All heavy atoms as a GROMACS GRO file, in nm:
protein
  644
    1MET      N    1   8.433  14.696   0.344
    1MET     CA    2   8.428  14.624   0.469
    1MET      C    3   8.566  14.598   0.524
    1MET      O    4   8.579  14.579   0.646
    1MET     CB    5   8.347  14.494   0.443
    1MET     CG    6   8.294  14.440   0.572
    1MET     SD    7   8.158  14.536   0.631
    1MET     CE    8   8.077  14.418   0.731
    2PRO      N    9   8.676  14.581   0.441
    2PRO     CA   10   8.807  14.554   0.500
    2PRO      C   11   8.855  14.658   0.597
    2PRO      O   12   8.920  14.626   0.691
    2PRO     CB   13   8.895  14.547   0.379
    2PRO     CG   14   8.809  14.516   0.263
    2PRO     CD   15   8.678  14.579   0.297
    3HIS      N   16   8.816  14.789   0.572
    3HIS     CA   17   8.864  14.890   0.663
    3HIS      C   18   8.802  14.878   0.802
    3HIS      O   19   8.861  14.912   0.903
    3HIS     CB   20   8.835  15.032   0.604
    3HIS     CG   21   8.688  15.062   0.591
    3HIS    ND1   22   8.612  15.008   0.491
    3HIS    CD2   23   8.606  15.137   0.666
    3HIS    CE1   24   8.486  15.051   0.503
    3HIS    NE2   25   8.480  15.129   0.611
    4ILE      N   26   8.678  14.820   0.809
    4ILE     CA   27   8.616  14.800   0.944
    4ILE      C   28   8.692  14.692   1.018
    4ILE      O   29   8.720  14.706   1.135
    4ILE     CB   30   8.468  14.763   0.924
    4ILE    CG1   31   8.393  14.885   0.869
    4ILE    CG2   32   8.408  14.718   1.057
    4ILE    CD1   33   8.249  14.856   0.836
    5ARG      N   34   8.727  14.583   0.949
    5ARG     CA   35   8.802  14.478   1.018
    5ARG      C   36   8.939  14.526   1.062
    5ARG      O   37   8.985  14.491   1.168
    5ARG     CB   38   8.819  14.356   0.927
    5ARG     CG   39   8.694  14.278   0.908
    5ARG     CD   40   8.722  14.153   0.832
    5ARG     NE   41   8.600  14.076   0.820
    5ARG     CZ   42   8.586  13.974   0.740
    5ARG    NH1   43   8.687  13.929   0.669
    5ARG    NH2   44   8.472  13.907   0.734
    6GLY      N   45   9.003  14.608   0.979
    6GLY     CA   46   9.132  14.667   1.018
    6GLY      C   47   9.123  14.753   1.140
    6GLY      O   48   9.208  14.751   1.228
    7THR      N   49   9.016  14.832   1.146
    7THR     CA   50   8.996  14.918   1.259
    7THR      C   51   8.974  14.838   1.385
    7THR      O   52   9.030  14.868   1.492
    7THR     CB   53   8.876  15.011   1.235
    7THR    OG1   54   8.899  15.088   1.117
    7THR    CG2   55   8.855  15.106   1.348
    8ILE      N   56   8.894  14.732   1.371
    8ILE     CA   57   8.866  14.650   1.492
    8ILE      C   58   8.993  14.585   1.540
    8ILE      O   59   9.021  14.584   1.662
    8ILE     CB   60   8.761  14.540   1.458
    8ILE    CG1   61   8.626  14.609   1.438
    8ILE    CG2   62   8.753  14.436   1.563
    8ILE    CD1   63   8.520  14.519   1.380
    9HIS      N   64   9.074  14.533   1.450
    9HIS     CA   65   9.201  14.471   1.493
    9HIS      C   66   9.299  14.576   1.552
    9HIS      O   67   9.371  14.544   1.643
    9HIS     CB   68   9.264  14.394   1.376
    9HIS     CG   69   9.189  14.272   1.340
    9HIS    ND1   70   9.177  14.164   1.427
    9HIS    CD2   71   9.122  14.239   1.228
    9HIS    CE1   72   9.105  14.070   1.369
    9HIS    NE2   73   9.070  14.115   1.252
   10GLY      N   74   9.300  14.694   1.494
   10GLY     CA   75   9.384  14.799   1.548
   10GLY      C   76   9.346  14.838   1.689
   10GLY      O   77   9.431  14.854   1.778
   11VAL      N   78   9.214  14.855   1.712
   11VAL     CA   79   9.168  14.886   1.844
   11VAL      C   80   9.196  14.774   1.941
   11VAL      O   81   9.238  14.795   2.054
   11VAL     CB   82   9.018  14.921   1.841
   11VAL    CG1   83   8.957  14.927   1.981
   11VAL    CG2   84   8.990  15.049   1.765
   12ALA      N   85   9.176  14.655   1.896
   12ALA     CA   86   9.204  14.535   1.981
   12ALA      C   87   9.351  14.531   2.020
   12ALA      O   88   9.384  14.502   2.134
   12ALA     CB   89   9.164  14.408   1.909
   13ALA      N   90   9.440  14.561   1.927
   13ALA     CA   91   9.582  14.558   1.956
   13ALA      C   92   9.618  14.665   2.061
   13ALA      O   93   9.693  14.643   2.152
   13ALA     CB   94   9.663  14.578   1.830
   14MET      N   95   9.558  14.785   2.046
   14MET     CA   96   9.587  14.892   2.139
   14MET      C   97   9.532  14.858   2.280
   14MET      O   98   9.599  14.876   2.382
   14MET     CB   99   9.522  15.022   2.093
   14MET     CG  100   9.560  15.142   2.180
   14MET     SD  101   9.504  15.300   2.111
   14MET     CE  102   9.326  15.275   2.104
   15VAL      N  103   9.410  14.805   2.286
   15VAL     CA  104   9.351  14.768   2.414
   15VAL      C  105   9.432  14.656   2.478
   15VAL      O  106   9.458  14.660   2.599
   15VAL     CB  107   9.204  14.726   2.395
   15VAL    CG1  108   9.149  14.656   2.520
   15VAL    CG2  109   9.118  14.846   2.358
   16THR      N  110   9.476  14.560   2.396
   16THR     CA  111   9.556  14.453   2.450
   16THR      C  112   9.683  14.503   2.509
   16THR      O  113   9.729  14.458   2.617
   16THR     CB  114   9.586  14.350   2.338
   16THR    OG1  115   9.464  14.294   2.295
   16THR    CG2  116   9.674  14.239   2.388
   17LEU      N  117   9.749  14.599   2.444
   17LEU     CA  118   9.873  14.653   2.496
   17LEU      C  119   9.851  14.724   2.628
   17LEU      O  120   9.927  14.706   2.727
   17LEU     CB  121   9.935  14.749   2.397
   17LEU     CG  122  10.070  14.809   2.430
   17LEU    CD1  123  10.172  14.694   2.443
   17LEU    CD2  124  10.115  14.906   2.325
   18VAL      N  125   9.746  14.806   2.637
   18VAL     CA  126   9.721  14.883   2.761
   18VAL      C  127   9.680  14.788   2.874
   18VAL      O  128   9.733  14.798   2.986
   18VAL     CB  129   9.613  14.992   2.736
   18VAL    CG1  130   9.566  15.051   2.866
   18VAL    CG2  131   9.661  15.092   2.641
   19VAL      N  132   9.589  14.698   2.846
   19VAL     CA  133   9.543  14.606   2.953
   19VAL      C  134   9.656  14.510   2.990
   19VAL      O  135   9.669  14.481   3.110
   19VAL     CB  136   9.419  14.525   2.899
   19VAL    CG1  137   9.383  14.412   2.996
   19VAL    CG2  138   9.302  14.618   2.885
   20GLY      N  139   9.734  14.465   2.896
   20GLY     CA  140   9.847  14.381   2.925
   20GLY      C  141   9.948  14.445   3.016
   20GLY      O  142  10.003  14.388   3.108
   21SER      N  143   9.969  14.572   2.991
   21SER     CA  144  10.061  14.649   3.076
   21SER      C  145  10.010  14.660   3.218
   21SER      O  146  10.084  14.643   3.316
   21SER     CB  147  10.084  14.787   3.017
   21SER     OG  148  10.167  14.864   3.098
   22MET      N  149   9.880  14.689   3.231
   22MET     CA  150   9.825  14.699   3.365
   22MET      C  151   9.822  14.564   3.436
   22MET      O  152   9.851  14.552   3.554
   22MET     CB  153   9.682  14.756   3.359
   22MET     CG  154   9.676  14.900   3.311
   22MET     SD  155   9.515  14.982   3.308
   22MET     CE  156   9.402  14.856   3.269
   23LEU      N  157   9.790  14.458   3.359
   23LEU     CA  158   9.784  14.326   3.418
   23LEU      C  159   9.923  14.278   3.460
   23LEU      O  160   9.937  14.205   3.560
   23LEU     CB  161   9.727  14.226   3.321
   23LEU     CG  162   9.576  14.224   3.306
   23LEU    CD1  163   9.535  14.127   3.198
   23LEU    CD2  164   9.509  14.194   3.438
   24THR      N  165  10.022  14.314   3.388
   24THR     CA  166  10.162  14.274   3.425
   24THR      C  167  10.195  14.320   3.566
   24THR      O  168  10.244  14.242   3.648
   24THR     CB  169  10.261  14.337   3.326
   24THR    OG1  170  10.235  14.288   3.196
   24THR    CG2  171  10.405  14.300   3.363
   25ASN      N  172  10.169  14.444   3.594
   25ASN     CA  173  10.202  14.497   3.731
   25ASN      C  174  10.116  14.428   3.835
   25ASN      O  175  10.169  14.391   3.941
   25ASN     CB  176  10.179  14.645   3.734
   25ASN     CG  177  10.278  14.717   3.645
   25ASN    OD1  178  10.387  14.667   3.619
   25ASN    ND2  179  10.240  14.834   3.596
   26THR      N  180   9.989  14.412   3.810
   26THR     CA  181   9.900  14.351   3.909
   26THR      C  182   9.932  14.206   3.932
   26THR      O  183   9.945  14.162   4.049
   26THR     CB  184   9.753  14.362   3.862
   26THR    OG1  185   9.722  14.497   3.839
   26THR    CG2  186   9.661  14.307   3.962
   27ILE      N  187   9.952  14.129   3.825
   27ILE     CA  188   9.980  13.987   3.840
   27ILE      C  189  10.114  13.962   3.903
   27ILE      O  190  10.132  13.872   3.983
   27ILE     CB  191   9.965  13.915   3.703
   27ILE    CG1  192   9.820  13.921   3.656
   27ILE    CG2  193  10.011  13.772   3.712
   27ILE    CD1  194   9.800  13.869   3.517
   28ARG      N  195  10.212  14.044   3.866
   28ARG     CA  196  10.346  14.024   3.919
   28ARG      C  197  10.347  14.042   4.073
   28ARG      O  198  10.422  13.970   4.138
   28ARG     CB  199  10.445  14.127   3.854
   28ARG     CG  200  10.588  14.097   3.892
   28ARG     CD  201  10.687  14.193   3.836
   28ARG     NE  202  10.670  14.224   3.696
   28ARG     CZ  203  10.652  14.345   3.647
   28ARG    NH1  204  10.658  14.446   3.726
   28ARG    NH2  205  10.637  14.364   3.517
   29GLU      N  206  10.268  14.130   4.123
   29GLU     CA  207  10.258  14.146   4.265
   29GLU      C  208  10.193  14.025   4.334
   29GLU      O  209  10.227  13.994   4.452
   29GLU     CB  210  10.179  14.272   4.300
   29GLU     CG  211  10.246  14.398   4.256
   29GLU     CD  212  10.157  14.521   4.273
   29GLU    OE1  213  10.039  14.503   4.316
   29GLU    OE2  214  10.202  14.630   4.237
   30GLU      N  215  10.104  13.957   4.267
   30GLU     CA  216  10.031  13.846   4.330
   30GLU      C  217  10.097  13.709   4.310
   30GLU      O  218  10.081  13.625   4.397
   30GLU     CB  219   9.888  13.841   4.271
   30GLU     CG  220   9.806  13.961   4.301
   30GLU     CD  221   9.781  13.982   4.447
   30GLU    OE1  222   9.760  13.884   4.521
   30GLU    OE2  223   9.781  14.100   4.492
   31TYR      N  224  10.163  13.689   4.201
   31TYR     CA  225  10.214  13.556   4.172
   31TYR      C  226  10.366  13.560   4.146
   31TYR      O  227  10.413  13.623   4.051
   31TYR     CB  228  10.146  13.496   4.049
   31TYR     CG  229   9.997  13.481   4.071
   31TYR    CD1  230   9.909  13.566   4.012
   31TYR    CD2  231   9.947  13.380   4.148
   31TYR    CE1  232   9.772  13.554   4.030
   31TYR    CE2  233   9.810  13.363   4.166
   31TYR     CZ  234   9.725  13.451   4.109
   31TYR     OH  235   9.589  13.438   4.124
   32GLU      N  236  10.439  13.494   4.230
   32GLU     CA  237  10.587  13.487   4.218
   32GLU      C  238  10.629  13.422   4.088
   32GLU      O  239  10.730  13.462   4.024
   32GLU     CB  240  10.646  13.415   4.337
   32GLU     CG  241  10.798  13.405   4.336
   32GLU     CD  242  10.865  13.540   4.342
   32GLU    OE1  243  10.808  13.635   4.404
   32GLU    OE2  244  10.976  13.554   4.288
   33LEU      N  245  10.559  13.317   4.048
   33LEU     CA  246  10.595  13.245   3.923
   33LEU      C  247  10.588  13.341   3.804
   33LEU      O  248  10.677  13.339   3.719
   33LEU     CB  249  10.501  13.125   3.902
   33LEU     CG  250  10.525  13.049   3.774
   33LEU    CD1  251  10.664  12.990   3.764
   33LEU    CD2  252  10.420  12.939   3.755
   34PHE      N  253  10.486  13.423   3.801
   34PHE     CA  254  10.473  13.518   3.687
   34PHE      C  255  10.585  13.617   3.689
   34PHE      O  256  10.635  13.653   3.585
   34PHE     CB  257  10.338  13.593   3.695
   34PHE     CG  258  10.313  13.682   3.583
   34PHE    CD1  259  10.269  13.630   3.462
   34PHE    CD2  260  10.340  13.818   3.588
   34PHE    CE1  261  10.247  13.711   3.352
   34PHE    CE2  262  10.323  13.897   3.479
   34PHE     CZ  263  10.274  13.846   3.361
   35ALA      N  264  10.629  13.662   3.806
   35ALA     CA  265  10.739  13.755   3.816
   35ALA      C  266  10.866  13.689   3.763
   35ALA      O  267  10.946  13.754   3.693
   35ALA     CB  268  10.759  13.801   3.961
   36GLN      N  269  10.884  13.559   3.789
   36GLN     CA  270  11.003  13.493   3.742
   36GLN      C  271  10.996  13.474   3.589
   36GLN      O  272  11.097  13.488   3.520
   36GLN     CB  273  11.011  13.354   3.810
   36GLN     CG  274  11.046  13.362   3.956
   36GLN     CD  275  11.039  13.229   4.023
   36GLN    OE1  276  10.997  13.128   3.967
   36GLN    NE2  277  11.076  13.225   4.152
   37VAL      N  278  10.879  13.444   3.535
   37VAL     CA  279  10.863  13.432   3.391
   37VAL      C  280  10.890  13.566   3.323
   37VAL      O  281  10.956  13.574   3.217
   37VAL     CB  282  10.725  13.376   3.352
   37VAL    CG1  283  10.697  13.389   3.208
   37VAL    CG2  284  10.710  13.235   3.404
   38ALA      N  285  10.836  13.673   3.379
   38ALA     CA  286  10.858  13.807   3.322
   38ALA      C  287  11.009  13.843   3.327
   38ALA      O  288  11.059  13.899   3.231
   38ALA     CB  289  10.775  13.913   3.400
   39ALA      N  290  11.074  13.810   3.436
   39ALA     CA  291  11.220  13.838   3.449
   39ALA      C  292  11.297  13.755   3.347
   39ALA      O  293  11.391  13.807   3.281
   39ALA     CB  294  11.266  13.807   3.588
   40ALA      N  295  11.260  13.631   3.327
   40ALA     CA  296  11.331  13.546   3.230
   40ALA      C  297  11.304  13.595   3.088
   40ALA      O  298  11.401  13.601   3.006
   40ALA     CB  299  11.283  13.402   3.243
   41THR      N  300  11.185  13.634   3.056
   41THR     CA  301  11.152  13.692   2.924
   41THR      C  302  11.234  13.820   2.902
   41THR      O  303  11.289  13.838   2.793
   41THR     CB  304  11.004  13.719   2.912
   41THR    OG1  305  10.931  13.598   2.940
   41THR    CG2  306  10.966  13.771   2.776
   42THR      N  307  11.236  13.906   2.999
   42THR     CA  308  11.311  14.030   2.984
   42THR      C  309  11.461  14.000   2.965
   42THR      O  310  11.524  14.058   2.877
   42THR     CB  311  11.294  14.115   3.116
   42THR    OG1  312  11.157  14.144   3.133
   42THR    CG2  313  11.370  14.246   3.104
   43HIS      N  314  11.516  13.906   3.039
   43HIS     CA  315  11.656  13.870   3.023
   43HIS      C  316  11.681  13.817   2.883
   43HIS      O  317  11.778  13.858   2.817
   43HIS     CB  318  11.697  13.764   3.126
   43HIS     CG  319  11.829  13.708   3.106
   43HIS    ND1  320  11.946  13.781   3.138
   43HIS    CD2  321  11.872  13.590   3.058
   43HIS    CE1  322  12.051  13.706   3.109
   43HIS    NE2  323  12.009  13.590   3.062
   44LEU      N  324  11.592  13.729   2.833
   44LEU     CA  325  11.610  13.674   2.700
   44LEU      C  326  11.603  13.776   2.589
   44LEU      O  327  11.685  13.775   2.497
   44LEU     CB  328  11.507  13.561   2.674
   44LEU     CG  329  11.529  13.432   2.750
   44LEU    CD1  330  11.412  13.337   2.729
   44LEU    CD2  331  11.656  13.366   2.703
   45LEU      N  332  11.505  13.866   2.600
   45LEU     CA  333  11.486  13.965   2.496
   45LEU      C  334  11.595  14.073   2.494
   45LEU      O  335  11.640  14.114   2.391
   45LEU     CB  336  11.348  14.031   2.508
   45LEU     CG  337  11.231  13.943   2.477
   45LEU    CD1  338  11.101  14.016   2.506
   45LEU    CD2  339  11.234  13.896   2.330
   46VAL      N  340  11.631  14.118   2.615
   46VAL     CA  341  11.723  14.236   2.622
   46VAL      C  342  11.868  14.193   2.621
   46VAL      O  343  11.949  14.250   2.547
   46VAL     CB  344  11.691  14.318   2.750
   46VAL    CG1  345  11.791  14.428   2.771
   46VAL    CG2  346  11.550  14.372   2.745
   47GLU      N  347  11.901  14.090   2.699
   47GLU     CA  348  12.044  14.056   2.711
   47GLU      C  349  12.089  13.944   2.619
   47GLU      O  350  12.198  13.956   2.561
   47GLU     CB  351  12.075  14.021   2.857
   47GLU     CG  352  12.053  14.140   2.950
   47GLU     CD  353  12.058  14.104   3.096
   47GLU    OE1  354  12.108  13.991   3.128
   47GLU    OE2  355  12.020  14.186   3.180
   48VAL      N  356  12.010  13.843   2.599
   48VAL     CA  357  12.053  13.730   2.517
   48VAL      C  358  12.031  13.764   2.370
   48VAL      O  359  12.122  13.754   2.290
   48VAL     CB  360  11.977  13.599   2.554
   48VAL    CG1  361  12.012  13.491   2.459
   48VAL    CG2  362  12.009  13.560   2.697
   49ALA      N  363  11.907  13.807   2.331
   49ALA     CA  364  11.879  13.838   2.193
   49ALA      C  365  11.929  13.977   2.152
   49ALA      O  366  11.935  14.014   2.035
   49ALA     CB  367  11.730  13.826   2.168
   50GLU      N  368  11.961  14.059   2.255
   50GLU     CA  369  12.009  14.195   2.237
   50GLU      C  370  11.914  14.282   2.150
   50GLU      O  371  11.960  14.357   2.064
   50GLU     CB  372  12.149  14.194   2.178
   50GLU     CG  373  12.254  14.129   2.270
   50GLU     CD  374  12.392  14.130   2.210
   50GLU    OE1  375  12.413  14.174   2.098
   50GLU    OE2  376  12.482  14.082   2.283
   51LEU      N  377  11.786  14.266   2.175
   51LEU     CA  378  11.686  14.350   2.103
   51LEU      C  379  11.690  14.488   2.161
   51LEU      O  380  11.702  14.506   2.280
   51LEU     CB  381  11.549  14.285   2.116
   51LEU     CG  382  11.523  14.156   2.045
   51LEU    CD1  383  11.387  14.105   2.076
   51LEU    CD2  384  11.550  14.168   1.894
   52PRO      N  385  11.676  14.587   2.074
   52PRO     CA  386  11.679  14.726   2.125
   52PRO      C  387  11.545  14.772   2.184
   52PRO      O  388  11.478  14.861   2.133
   52PRO     CB  389  11.720  14.808   2.000
   52PRO     CG  390  11.660  14.725   1.891
   52PRO     CD  391  11.673  14.582   1.930
   53VAL      N  392  11.502  14.706   2.288
   53VAL     CA  393  11.378  14.744   2.360
   53VAL      C  394  11.412  14.774   2.507
   53VAL      O  395  11.504  14.715   2.563
   53VAL     CB  396  11.270  14.634   2.349
   53VAL    CG1  397  11.227  14.612   2.204
   53VAL    CG2  398  11.318  14.506   2.414
   54SER      N  399  11.328  14.859   2.565
   54SER     CA  400  11.348  14.886   2.707
   54SER      C  401  11.300  14.770   2.792
   54SER      O  402  11.223  14.685   2.748
   54SER     CB  403  11.276  15.014   2.744
   54SER     OG  404  11.136  14.995   2.737
   55ARG      N  405  11.344  14.765   2.914
   55ARG     CA  406  11.299  14.658   3.004
   55ARG      C  407  11.152  14.665   3.030
   55ARG      O  408  11.087  14.564   3.046
   55ARG     CB  409  11.377  14.666   3.134
   55ARG     CG  410  11.524  14.629   3.123
   55ARG     CD  411  11.588  14.609   3.260
   55ARG     NE  412  11.716  14.548   3.244
   55ARG     CZ  413  11.736  14.417   3.229
   55ARG    NH1  414  11.630  14.336   3.229
   55ARG    NH2  415  11.857  14.369   3.216
   56GLU      N  416  11.093  14.783   3.032
   56GLU     CA  417  10.950  14.799   3.059
   56GLU      C  418  10.869  14.735   2.949
   56GLU      O  419  10.766  14.670   2.973
   56GLU     CB  420  10.911  14.945   3.075
   56GLU     CG  421  10.967  15.014   3.202
   56GLU     CD  422  11.110  15.055   3.187
   56GLU    OE1  423  11.162  15.063   3.074
   56GLU    OE2  424  11.174  15.074   3.289
   57ILE      N  425  10.913  14.750   2.826
   57ILE     CA  426  10.842  14.691   2.710
   57ILE      C  427  10.862  14.541   2.714
   57ILE      O  428  10.765  14.465   2.689
   57ILE     CB  429  10.895  14.748   2.578
   57ILE    CG1  430  10.870  14.900   2.571
   57ILE    CG2  431  10.833  14.679   2.459
   57ILE    CD1  432  10.723  14.937   2.572
   58ALA      N  433  10.979  14.493   2.743
   58ALA     CA  434  11.007  14.350   2.743
   58ALA      C  435  10.927  14.277   2.848
   58ALA      O  436  10.888  14.163   2.828
   58ALA     CB  437  11.160  14.325   2.765
   59GLU      N  438  10.898  14.342   2.960
   59GLU     CA  439  10.820  14.278   3.068
   59GLU      C  440  10.674  14.256   3.026
   59GLU      O  441  10.606  14.168   3.086
   59GLU     CB  442  10.825  14.365   3.195
   59GLU     CG  443  10.959  14.365   3.261
   59GLU     CD  444  10.963  14.460   3.380
   59GLU    OE1  445  10.870  14.542   3.396
   59GLU    OE2  446  11.063  14.457   3.454
   60VAL      N  447  10.624  14.332   2.931
   60VAL     CA  448  10.484  14.323   2.892
   60VAL      C  449  10.463  14.216   2.786
   60VAL      O  450  10.348  14.178   2.762
   60VAL     CB  451  10.440  14.462   2.843
   60VAL    CG1  452  10.298  14.461   2.795
   60VAL    CG2  453  10.456  14.565   2.948
   61VAL      N  454  10.567  14.159   2.729
   61VAL     CA  455  10.555  14.064   2.621
   61VAL      C  456  10.468  13.944   2.656
   61VAL      O  457  10.381  13.902   2.580
   61VAL     CB  458  10.694  14.021   2.570
   61VAL    CG1  459  10.684  13.904   2.476
   61VAL    CG2  460  10.762  14.138   2.503
   62VAL      N  461  10.489  13.881   2.770
   62VAL     CA  462  10.416  13.759   2.808
   62VAL      C  463  10.267  13.785   2.824
   62VAL      O  464  10.184  13.718   2.762
   62VAL     CB  465  10.480  13.692   2.931
   62VAL    CG1  466  10.396  13.576   2.979
   62VAL    CG2  467  10.619  13.645   2.899
   63PRO      N  468  10.225  13.879   2.911
   63PRO     CA  469  10.080  13.902   2.926
   63PRO      C  470  10.015  13.949   2.797
   63PRO      O  471   9.901  13.907   2.768
   63PRO     CB  472  10.067  14.006   3.036
   63PRO     CG  473  10.202  14.068   3.048
   63PRO     CD  474  10.300  13.966   3.000
   64VAL      N  475  10.080  14.032   2.718
   64VAL     CA  476  10.023  14.075   2.592
   64VAL      C  477  10.007  13.956   2.498
   64VAL      O  478   9.907  13.941   2.428
   64VAL     CB  479  10.106  14.187   2.529
   64VAL    CG1  480  10.063  14.214   2.384
   64VAL    CG2  481  10.091  14.316   2.608
   65GLY      N  482  10.104  13.869   2.495
   65GLY     CA  483  10.094  13.749   2.411
   65GLY      C  484   9.976  13.660   2.453
   65GLY      O  485   9.905  13.611   2.366
   66VAL      N  486   9.957  13.643   2.583
   66VAL     CA  487   9.845  13.565   2.636
   66VAL      C  488   9.711  13.632   2.592
   66VAL      O  489   9.620  13.566   2.546
   66VAL     CB  490   9.853  13.544   2.786
   66VAL    CG1  491   9.726  13.487   2.841
   66VAL    CG2  492   9.974  13.459   2.819
   67LEU      N  493   9.702  13.761   2.612
   67LEU     CA  494   9.579  13.831   2.581
   67LEU      C  495   9.552  13.829   2.428
   67LEU      O  496   9.436  13.810   2.384
   67LEU     CB  497   9.585  13.981   2.622
   67LEU     CG  498   9.573  14.002   2.774
   67LEU    CD1  499   9.598  14.147   2.806
   67LEU    CD2  500   9.437  13.958   2.823
   68MET      N  501   9.657  13.839   2.348
   68MET     CA  502   9.640  13.825   2.203
   68MET      C  503   9.589  13.688   2.164
   68MET      O  504   9.508  13.674   2.073
   68MET     CB  505   9.768  13.863   2.132
   68MET     CG  506   9.802  14.009   2.135
   68MET     SD  507   9.962  14.050   2.069
   68MET     CE  508   9.943  14.008   1.900
   69GLY      N  509   9.643  13.587   2.229
   69GLY     CA  510   9.596  13.451   2.201
   69GLY      C  511   9.448  13.433   2.237
   69GLY      O  512   9.375  13.369   2.161
   70ILE      N  513   9.411  13.487   2.346
   70ILE     CA  514   9.267  13.481   2.392
   70ILE      C  515   9.181  13.553   2.288
   70ILE      O  516   9.073  13.507   2.245
   70ILE     CB  517   9.244  13.537   2.530
   70ILE    CG1  518   9.312  13.448   2.632
   70ILE    CG2  519   9.099  13.559   2.560
   70ILE    CD1  520   9.324  13.506   2.769
   71TRP      N  521   9.226  13.671   2.243
   71TRP     CA  522   9.153  13.753   2.145
   71TRP      C  523   9.136  13.676   2.012
   71TRP      O  524   9.027  13.671   1.957
   71TRP     CB  525   9.223  13.886   2.119
   71TRP     CG  526   9.155  13.968   2.015
   71TRP    CD1  527   9.186  13.974   1.884
   71TRP    CD2  528   9.042  14.053   2.035
   71TRP    NE1  529   9.100  14.054   1.818
   71TRP    CE2  530   9.011  14.111   1.911
   71TRP    CE3  531   8.967  14.091   2.146
   71TRP    CZ2  532   8.906  14.197   1.889
   71TRP    CZ3  533   8.863  14.180   2.127
   71TRP    CH2  534   8.835  14.234   2.001
   72VAL      N  535   9.242  13.616   1.966
   72VAL     CA  536   9.239  13.543   1.840
   72VAL      C  537   9.145  13.422   1.853
   72VAL      O  538   9.064  13.393   1.763
   72VAL     CB  539   9.378  13.498   1.795
   72VAL    CG1  540   9.373  13.398   1.681
   72VAL    CG2  541   9.460  13.618   1.753
   73PHE      N  542   9.153  13.353   1.963
   73PHE     CA  543   9.066  13.235   1.988
   73PHE      C  544   8.919  13.278   1.986
   73PHE      O  545   8.836  13.217   1.924
   73PHE     CB  546   9.101  13.165   2.119
   73PHE     CG  547   9.013  13.052   2.149
   73PHE    CD1  548   9.027  12.928   2.082
   73PHE    CD2  549   8.913  13.064   2.246
   73PHE    CE1  550   8.942  12.824   2.112
   73PHE    CE2  551   8.828  12.960   2.274
   73PHE     CZ  552   8.844  12.836   2.209
   74ALA      N  553   8.887  13.385   2.060
   74ALA     CA  554   8.750  13.436   2.067
   74ALA      C  555   8.702  13.483   1.931
   74ALA      O  556   8.587  13.456   1.890
   74ALA     CB  557   8.737  13.548   2.169
   75TYR      N  558   8.787  13.548   1.858
   75TYR     CA  559   8.750  13.599   1.725
   75TYR      C  560   8.721  13.483   1.629
   75TYR      O  561   8.621  13.484   1.557
   75TYR     CB  562   8.862  13.690   1.664
   75TYR     CG  563   8.835  13.729   1.523
   75TYR    CD1  564   8.746  13.833   1.495
   75TYR    CD2  565   8.902  13.668   1.421
   75TYR    CE1  566   8.724  13.869   1.366
   75TYR    CE2  567   8.878  13.706   1.290
   75TYR     CZ  568   8.787  13.805   1.262
   75TYR     OH  569   8.763  13.840   1.130
   76GLU      N  570   8.810  13.383   1.627
   76GLU     CA  571   8.790  13.269   1.539
   76GLU      C  572   8.667  13.190   1.580
   76GLU      O  573   8.594  13.139   1.493
   76GLU     CB  574   8.916  13.184   1.537
   76GLU     CG  575   9.033  13.246   1.468
   76GLU     CD  576   9.007  13.275   1.322
   76GLU    OE1  577   8.936  13.196   1.252
   76GLU    OE2  578   9.059  13.377   1.272
   77LEU      N  579   8.647  13.174   1.708
   77LEU     CA  580   8.525  13.105   1.755
   77LEU      C  581   8.399  13.175   1.712
   77LEU      O  582   8.306  13.115   1.663
   77LEU     CB  583   8.531  13.094   1.905
   77LEU     CG  584   8.430  13.005   1.977
   77LEU    CD1  585   8.447  12.857   1.928
   77LEU    CD2  586   8.436  13.017   2.120
   78GLN      N  587   8.399  13.308   1.725
   78GLN     CA  588   8.282  13.389   1.680
   78GLN      C  589   8.267  13.377   1.526
   78GLN      O  590   8.157  13.361   1.478
   78GLN     CB  591   8.303  13.534   1.719
   78GLN     CG  592   8.199  13.630   1.674
   78GLN     CD  593   8.238  13.699   1.541
   78GLN    OE1  594   8.356  13.706   1.506
   78GLN    NE2  595   8.141  13.747   1.475
   79ARG      N  596   8.377  13.381   1.455
   79ARG     CA  597   8.371  13.375   1.307
   79ARG      C  598   8.321  13.238   1.261
   79ARG      O  599   8.238  13.229   1.170
   79ARG     CB  600   8.508  13.401   1.249
   79ARG     CG  601   8.510  13.428   1.101
   79ARG     CD  602   8.646  13.469   1.053
   79ARG     NE  603   8.745  13.366   1.062
   79ARG     CZ  604   8.764  13.269   0.975
   79ARG    NH1  605   8.691  13.265   0.867
   79ARG    NH2  606   8.859  13.180   0.993
   80LEU      N  607   8.364  13.133   1.326
   80LEU     CA  608   8.318  13.001   1.291
   80LEU      C  609   8.174  12.977   1.326
   80LEU      O  610   8.102  12.908   1.253
   80LEU     CB  611   8.408  12.893   1.356
   80LEU     CG  612   8.546  12.882   1.302
   80LEU    CD1  613   8.632  12.786   1.386
   80LEU    CD2  614   8.545  12.836   1.156
   81SER      N  615   8.130  13.032   1.436
   81SER     CA  616   7.987  13.013   1.476
   81SER      C  617   7.899  13.093   1.383
   81SER      O  618   7.783  13.051   1.361
   81SER     CB  619   7.967  13.054   1.623
   81SER     OG  620   7.986  13.193   1.635
   82ARG      N  621   7.943  13.198   1.328
   82ARG     CA  622   7.864  13.277   1.234
   82ARG      C  623   7.854  13.210   1.100
   82ARG      O  624   7.757  13.226   1.030
   82ARG     CB  625   7.926  13.415   1.216
   82ARG     CG  626   7.831  13.519   1.159
   82ARG     CD  627   7.894  13.646   1.136
   82ARG     NE  628   7.917  13.721   1.255
   82ARG     CZ  629   7.977  13.840   1.260
   82ARG    NH1  630   8.027  13.893   1.150
   82ARG    NH2  631   7.992  13.904   1.373
   83ALA      N  632   7.955  13.128   1.064
   83ALA     CA  633   7.956  13.060   0.934
   83ALA      C  634   7.859  12.942   0.930
   83ALA      O  635   7.816  12.902   0.823
   83ALA     CB  636   8.096  13.008   0.902
   84ASP      N  637   7.823  12.888   1.048
   84ASP     CA  638   7.728  12.775   1.050
   84ASP      C  639   7.588  12.813   1.028
   84ASP      O  640   7.527  12.897   1.017
   84ASP     CB  641   7.739  12.703   1.186
   84ASP     CG  642   7.870  12.631   1.203
   84ASP    OD1  643   7.932  12.599   1.098
   84ASP    OD2  644   7.906  12.604   1.315
   0.00000   0.00000   0.00000
């Protein structure tokens, strides 16, 4: 059974990355605050922390993090409701 859980989490991570990337572009066009947060995150990751990542990857960090948080919350909620 552990391989099934690993597969599910792997697929979820891949979907989160793709959807987060698409959402970044869409949301950035609609909300100025999000564009500022994405720019600040990119600046912190690339220039301040000097991480060897491209700017395109750094811009996706915030929406992917939010989507991952939602995924973990939904997974834990489902797991807890199944335990009752």
